[in-house]
Each structure stands twice: as structure tokens, then as C-alpha cells.
C-alpha positions in Angstrom: -11.7 39.7 -12.7 -11.9 43.2 -11.1 -11.0 43.4 -7.4 -10.9 46.2 -4.9 -9.1 46.0 -1.5 -8.4 47.8 1.7 -5.3 47.4 3.8 -5.2 48.8 7.3 -3.0 48.5 10.3 -3.1 50.5 13.5 -0.1 52.7 12.7 -0.2 52.5 8.9 3.5 53.2 8.5 4.8 50.2 6.6 2.7 47.1 6.9 -0.4 48.5 5.1 1.8 49.6 2.2 3.6 46.2 2.1 0.3 44.4 2.1 -1.1 46.7 -0.7 2.0 46.2 -2.8 1.8 42.5 -2.4 -1.9 42.3 -3.2 -1.4 44.4 -6.3 1.5 42.3 -7.6 -0.2 39.0 -6.8 -3.4 39.9 -8.5 -1.6 41.1 -11.6 0.5 37.9 -11.7 -2.8 35.9 -11.5 -4.3 37.9 -14.4 -6.7 40.1 -12.4 -7.2 43.8 -12.0 -7.1 45.3 -8.5 -7.2 48.7 -6.8 -6.1 49.0 -3.2 -6.9 51.7 -0.7 -4.5 52.0 2.2 -5.8 53.2 5.6 -3.6 54.2 8.5 -2.9 56.7 11.2 -2.7 59.5 8.5 -6.1 58.6 6.9 -6.8 57.0 3.6 -4.5 56.9 0.6 -5.6 56.0 -2.9 -9.3 56.1 -1.8 -11.6 53.8 -3.8 -14.3 55.6 -5.8 -17.9 54.5 -5.7 -17.6 53.6 -9.4 -14.6 51.4 -8.8 -16.5 49.6 -6.0 -19.6 49.2 -8.2 -17.5 47.6 -11.0 -15.6 45.2 -8.7 -16.4 41.6 -8.7 -15.1 41.1 -5.2 -13.7 42.9 -2.2 -10.6 42.1 -0.1 -10.1 43.6 3.4 -6.7 42.9 4.8 -6.9 44.7 8.1 -5.8 44.6 11.7 -8.2 47.4 12.6 -11.9 48.0 12.2 -12.8 48.9 8.6 -16.3 50.2 7.7 -17.9 47.7 5.2 -21.0 49.7 4.4 -19.8 50.8 1.0 -19.3 47.2 0.0 -22.8 46.1 0.7 -23.9 43.2 -1.7 -20.3 42.5 -2.9 -18.5 39.2 -2.2 -16.1 40.1 0.6 -13.0 38.2 1.8 -11.5 39.3 5.2 -7.9 38.6 6.1 -5.1 40.2 8.2 -2.3 42.5 7.0 0.1 39.7 7.8 -1.7 37.3 5.5 -1.7 39.9 2.7 2.1 40.3 3.2 2.9 36.6 3.5 0.2 34.8 1.5 -1.6 37.3 -0.8 -2.3 34.6 -3.4 -4.5 32.7 -1.0 -6.4 35.8 -0.1 -6.9 36.8 -3.7 -8.0 33.2 -4.7 -10.5 33.1 -1.8 -12.0 36.4 -2.9 -12.3 35.1 -6.5 -13.9 31.9 -5.4 -16.5 33.9 -3.4 -17.2 36.0 -6.5 -17.9 32.7 -8.4 -14.8 32.9 -10.5 -12.0 30.5 -11.3 -8.8 30.8 -9.4 -6.9 29.7 -12.5 -5.2 32.5 -14.4 -7.2 33.2 -17.6 -5.2 33.0 -20.9 -6.7 34.5 -24.0 -7.0 31.9 -26.7 -5.3 32.8 -29.9 -6.2 31.1 -33.2 -3.9 28.2 -34.1 -0.9 29.3 -36.2 -1.0 32.8 -34.8 2.7 33.7 -34.1 1.7 36.3 -31.6 0.4 33.6 -29.2 3.9 32.5 -28.4 5.3 36.0 -27.8 5.0 37.2 -24.2 3.1 40.4 -23.7 5.2 43.3 -22.6 5.0 43.7 -18.8 3.2 46.8 -17.7 5.2 48.5 -15.0 4.1 51.1 -12.5 6.5 53.1 -10.5 10.2 52.8 -10.4 12.7 50.0 -9.9 10.9 47.1 -8.0 14.1 46.4 -6.1 13.8 49.8 -4.5 10.1 49.4 -3.5 9.2 49.6 0.2 8.3 45.9 0.3 11.7 44.8 -1.1 13.6 47.3 1.1 11.9 46.1 4.3 12.3 42.5 3.3 16.1 43.0 2.9 16.3 45.0 6.1 14.6 42.2 8.2 16.3 39.3 6.5 
């Protein structure tokens, strides 16, 4: 399932990025595609295109500020807080999928019986650098 999301907090310094990173990782872990736009004091980062919005099955808005919803007209929309996206992104993603009429179970591609490739795990697609050095991990270690 394809999802788009917006994260937004009043200052936009760390919490929006943490929420975005968590939504991206959670959606990927659940077998879904997601693109996240981050809004903060400095404006929008990774702005969603109209094509990405049109192709999306559902929209997630994880915000503690007002977010204009006009461009998501007609799309199933799930609203949550930045805190919820940081602490329980799975619930937020699952609720959006349910609103889109999808199953919250991760979809597995069925391979024919006897196919040896079915038992081999797919190589993990990585984006960015070392996940232990990401902003979410660094802040989590700092505040633990």
C-alpha cells in the first residue's frame, strides 16, 4: 500500500524529523511504501508532489500544528500527534491502512511450492548512512 505523510511540530527542530524517520521505518517494516513531508519553522522539507499524493492510498498527518489538508481532498486521512508518530507509529500506520480499506497484516508474496528463493530473505534496502547514527537513535540515547 502507498502512503504519504506530513509531520509537523511548532519548532520543527527534532521531533518532526524523529516522527518522519519512525513512520518511514515502521511502514517499511510492515511492507508498505511511504513518503513523508516534514514541516517546521524553516518551511517544508521533502515536499510531497501532487503525483505522489494522487497515487497514495491513504494520508497520515502527525502534527502538533495546523496542517492544510486541501491537497488531500478525497483521500482517507488519519490524524495523530508527533508524539504518537515517535512512540507508536505502527498504530498510526495501521489505522491509516484500515481507513483505506486495506489489511493491517504485512503482505507476503506467495512463491510457488518448491521454490528455493522463497526461503531466502530479500536483501534489505537501506537509505542513508548507519542507522545507529541517525537523529532518532542519537536523541533516544541522549534522553535515555
